[in-house]
N, C-alpha and C positions, 0 to 999 in steps of 0.2 A: 504493500500500500504506500509506504513512504517512498519507494523507488518510483512509483507511478506519479506521485505528487512532484517529486524532484524533476522527473522527465518533463512533466507538463510546464513547470516553471522555466526550465531551460528552453523549451520551445517558445514560450512567450517572450523570453529575453531575446532569442534569435529573431523573432518576428519584429522586435523593436529595433535591433541593430542592423538588420538587412533592409535597405531602403526599398520601398515600393517603387513601381514603375508607371505611375499614372501619367507622368509627363510624356511617356512614349505613346500612350493611348491618345493624349492630346494631339501629338504630331500626326497620328493616323487619322484622327477625326478631321484635322485641317487638310490633310491630303485628300480626303473625300470631298471636302469643301471646294478645293480647286478643281477636282474632277467635275463636280456639278457646275462650277462657274463656267468652264470652257465648253461643256456639253450644251449649256444654255446659249452660249455665244454662237457656237458653230451650227446649231440646229437650223437657224434661219438660212444659212448658206446652202445646206442640204435640201431644205424645203423650198428654195427659190422658185423652181419651175412650177410646182404645184400652187404656190401662192400667187404667182403671176397669172395663172389660169383662172383663179377665183376672184381676185381683187381688181376691180376696174381702175385703169390708169396706172397700174404698177408695171411700167415698162422698165427697160434696163437702166435708163437714166434715173428714174425715181427709185429703183432698187439700190442704185449707188448712193443716193441720198439717205436711204434707210440704213444701209450699212454704216455710212459715215456719221450719221447723227448720234449713233451710240457712242462713238469715240469722243464726240464733243461733250456729251453729258458726263462721260466717264472721266475725262481730263478735268473738266470744270469743277467737279466735286471731289477731287482727290484730297486736297488739303482740308476742306470742311469735314469730310468723313474721317480723316486721320485725327483731326482735332476732337471729333466726337468720341473716337475710341479712347483717346487719352483722357478725356473729360469724364465720361460716364463709365468707362471700363469696357473691355472687349466682350464681356458676357452680354450686356444689354445692347451694345453697338452692333455686334455681328448679328444678333437676333433680329434687330430692326432692319438692317440693310438686306439680309437674306430674305426676310418676309416681303420687303418692298420689291426686290427684283423678281421674286417668285410670283408675286401678284401680276407684275407686268409681263413676265414670261407667259403665264396662263392667259392673260388678256390679249396677247399677240394672236392667239388662236381665235379670238372673238371679233377681230376687226374686219370691216367690209369695205373700207375706203383707204386709199393710199395716204391721205392727209392724216387720218387717225393713226395709221401705222407709224408715221413719222413721230407723232407725239408719244406713243406707247414705247417705241424703241429708245427715244431720248430719255424717258423716265426710267427705262430698264438700265441704261447706262449710268444714270444718277445713282441707282441702287447698287449696282456692281462696283461703283467707285470705292466703296468701303470694304471690299472683300480682302484685298491685300494689306492695307494699313491696319485693319482690325485684327487680322490674323497675326501680323508682325508684332502688334502690341501684346497679344496673348502669349506669343512665343517669348517675348522679352521677359514677362513676369514668371514664366514657367521653366525656362531653360537658362542655365548658367552659361557664361560666354564660351566655355570649353565645348558646349554641345550645340551651339547655335548654327554652326556651319552645316552639319548633317541634318539638323532639324529643318533648316531653310531649304536644303537640297531636296529632301523627301517631300516637303510641302509644295514646292514649285513643280516637281515632277508630275504632280497630279494634273496640272494644266495641260501638259503635253500628252499624257495618257488620255485625258478627257477629250481632247481635240481629235486624237487618232480614233478613239472609240466612236466618236460621233459619226465619222465617215463610214464606220462598219455597222453601227446599230441603228442609226436614224433612217436610212433608206428603207429597210424592211419594216420598221415600225410605222413609217409614214404610209407604206403600202397596206399595212394591216388595219390601222385605225384612222388614217387620214392625217394631214398636216395640222389641222386645228386641234385635234385631241392629243397629238404628239406634244404640242406646246403646253397643253393642260397637264399632261403626264410629267413633263419636265418641271413645271411649277410645283406639282405635288411632291416631287423629290426634294425640292428646296424647303417646303414647309416641314417635311419629316426631319430633314437635317436641322432646321432651326429649333424644332421642338426638342430634339436630342441634345443640342448644344445648350439650350436654356436649362434643361434638367440636369445635365452632367457637369458643365463647366462652372468654375468659380474664378473670380479675378485674381485671388491670391491662393497659392497652393495650400497655405496653412488652413484655409477655410474649407477645403475639400474633405469630405468624410472618408475617402478611400486612401488618402496620403498619410503615411505614418511620419513620426518625428524625424526619422533618419532621412527620408526623401526631402522633407521640408527644409531640414538643416543644410542638406547638400545644395539645394537650389538657392536658399537665402544667403549662404556663405559666398557663392559665386556672384550673386547680385550685389552683395555688400562690397566686394572687391572691385566690381565694375563701376558701381556708383561713386566709389571714392575718387575716381578720376573723371567723373562726369560733372560738368559745370552747370548745375541746375539753375543757378542764378543768372545765367546769360540769357538775354532776350531771344525769343524764337527766331526773329528776323536776322539776328546776327549769326545764328547757327546755320540757317539755310542759305545765307550769302557768304559763308566762310569759304576759304579756298578748298577745304576738304569736301564740302558738300557740292560746290559748283563743279569740281572735277568729277565727283561721283555722278552728277547729273549728265555731264558730257560723255563719260564712258558708257553710261547706261543707254543713252540715246544711240551711241555707236553700235552697241550690241543689238538694239532693236532694229536698226537699219537692215541688218542681215536676217535676224529672226523673222521679222514681219514680212519679208519678201516671201518666206516659205508659206505664210498664211494668206498671201494675196496673189502673187504673180507666179509662184512655182508651178501650181497645177495647170494654169492656162499655157505656160511656156512648154511644159512637158507634152500636153495634148497637141499643141501646134507643131512641135518639133518631131515627136515620135508617135503621135496618134493616141486615140482614146484608150486603146488597150493598155497603155503605159500609165494612165492617169493615177491609178491607185498607188503607184510608187511614191507619190507625194507624201504619203503617211510615214514612210520610213525615216526621213530626217527627224520627225517629231518624236518617234520612239527612241532614236539615237540620242536626242536631246534629253529625254528622261533619264537614260543611263548616265549621261554626262553629269546631270545634276546630282545624282547619288555619289558618283566618284568624286566630284569637286567638293561636295559637302563633307565627305569622309576625309578628304585631304585637309580642308579647313580645320576640321575638328582635331585631326592628328597633330598638325603643326601647332595649334594652340596648346594642346596638352603637353607637348614637349618643351614648352616655354618660349614660343615664338609668336606672340600675339599680333605683331605687325605683319610679319611674313605670312601668317595664316590667312590674312585677307589679301595681301598684295600678290604673293607668289601664284596661287591658283588662278587669279584673274589675269595676270600677265602671261602665264602659260596658255590660258584659254584664248586670249586675243592672238597670241602667236600662232596657235593651231588654226584659228579662224582665218588669219592671213594666208597661211599655206593652203587651206581648203579652198578659199576663194580664188587664189591664183591657179589652182588645179582646175577649177571650174572653167577658167578661160581657155583651157586646153581640151576640155571634154564636152563643151556645150554644143558642138557640131558633130560629135562622134556618131557612128552608125547605130550604136546601142545606147539606150537611156541608162543602162546599168552603170557605166563608168561615170556619167555625170552625177547620178544619185550618190555614188560612193564619194565623189569629190565634195558635193554639197553637204553630205552628211558629216564629213570631216569638219567643214566650216561651221555647221550647226553645233557639233560636239564642242568645238572651241568656244563659240560665243555663249553657249549655255553654261559653261564652266564659270562664267562671270557672275551669274545670278546669286549664288549662295554667298560669296564674299561681299557682294555689293549690298545685299540686304542686311547681312551681319554687321557690316561697316556702319550702316545707318543706325542699327540698334546700339552699337558701341558708343556712337556720338550722341544720339538722341536721348538715351536713357529713358526716363518716364515719358518723354515726348517722342518716342520712337514712331508712333503712329503718324504724327504730322510730318516728321522729318523724312520718313520713308515715302510718304505720300508725295512730298515735294520732288523727290528723285523720280518716282514713278510718273508724275505729271510731265516732267520734262522728257522722260523716256518716250512718252507718246509723240513728242516732236520727231524722234527718230523713226517711229512707225509711220508718221505722216510723210516724212522726208522720203522714206522708202517707196511709198506709193506714188508720190509726186515726181520724184527725180527719175525713177526707172524708165517711164515711157519716153522722156526727153533724151536720156542717155542712149536708150535703145535706138531711137530714130535719128539722132542728130550728131552723136559724138563718135569720133574715131581716135584710136591710139595706136602708135607704131607697135608692131609685133603682136600686141594683145588684142586690139580691135581695129584691124586695118580697114574695115568697111562698116557702113551703118547697118541698121536692122540686125544688131547683134547685142546680146545681153552682156558681153564681155566688158564693155566700158563701165557698166554698173558694178560688176564684180571687182574691177580694178578700183573704182571709187570706194566701195565698201571695204576692200582690203586696206586702202590708205587710211580710212577712218578708223579701222581696228588697230592699225599700227600706232596712230596718234593716241588712241585710248590706252593702249599698252604702256606707252610712255607716260601717260597721265598718272598711272598707278605709282610711278616712282616717287611722285610728290604727294601722295595720299598717305596720311598717317592718323589712325584713330586715336592715338595717345597724345596728339599735339594739342596743347592748351590754347584757348582763345584769349585775346586781350580783353580783360574785364574793365578797362578804363576807356573804352570807345566813347567818343563824344556823342551828344545828342544829334548834332548836325550830320555826323558820319552815319549814324543809324538811319536818319531820315533819307540820306542818299541811297542807302541800301534798300530801304523800302521802295523807293522809286525804281531802282534797278530791278527788284524782284517783280514789281507790278508789270514793268515792261517785258520781262521774261515770260510772265503768264500770258500777256497779250500776244506775244510772239507765238507761243504754243497754240493758243486758241485760233489765231489767224491761220496758221499752217493747217490745222484740222478743219476749219471752216472752208478754206480754199480747196483742200482735197475733197471735201464732201460736196460742195455746191458749184464750184467753178472749174474744176479740172475736167477736161474732156477725156 
């Protein structure tokens, strides 16, 4: 009897000293969150033909407006949604934004006019604006700096897997239940996720009933070390206009120039060059990108744990951009090959490289933003949309008008774009040399200097919005 009591006490002590793993469940839940996010986004691309048959006035030009208006709403509300996550906590903020975008996902299936579709998709973009800042704020509170790299990698890989799944799942689902009910089904998935999130998540690990003292201590110890170097008294505008964050914005826009070409022009280019039978090859780079995110996140985590906090952010990103440059230059040699396979291999190398950048970029924002990680990461993501817009706007011009010796000796070739993207990636790789998450900001900045930074940041926002609006409504 005494032996049984002693054994039971030993088991209880072990359960207290061995940390629970609820933070891993959080990462998995946020992974599903991004899968849902991109399945909702890509669904409308798959349903395009069916929607145009049912909605009067929804020609290709109007469909372009519908695609683009989402990006406008998404970029415009990045910072407000990041501020909301920091202000009320990610539990409430993510529940609100997921419910909002799920409502408008479902309502997409109810529209009967092109004008109403524009309004619904704009509001859908407003809702989805909070997806990444809110998740980043949750990861900040639950993951110590040593685990943020892999956490961000797994989290972001859900977007690539979700996009690839959409190309496979949505066509048969639309055939079975119709495009309208497909949007309703996608909205229902969002409502289910939001309910689970509200029930399970807590803003602080200490408040979660399933975390034990060992896990809470592990998380809080890491956060205390990180917050000791975070300048929480610095005005937000000074943080987002610091050299660190401006360079982070620049390099993130560079990565988006390459990545969003895969979401916009890759499939049409493959079809035009190699035929409809090769179209599904466009999903391969997305899956390669998901693998890259896991590898990069693991590398970020490993380097941090062996005592290299700056290199853990800098080195994976620089390696990624370097690989991206190599892949893009290989694309210039395979874009006219007889087989699409060699081009897909080359572009997959480029995507593998630029996707390595995501995990260190978002971890970098968490390092600097601290408890304002939601708004700081949202600022980077907002300017990153400038890269997405640039990809859509510049590609047709470079394709039709620009030649380069050896690389693009004649027009009507994508090679000039690949050379441009490679040069942009090279500059972004160099930018990381000057990015340091441990660099302290000047706390004695004058009021006039802060006002100048406010003006600069407003101009930057206007530039992003101008690029997105131009791409949506004025680009032929």
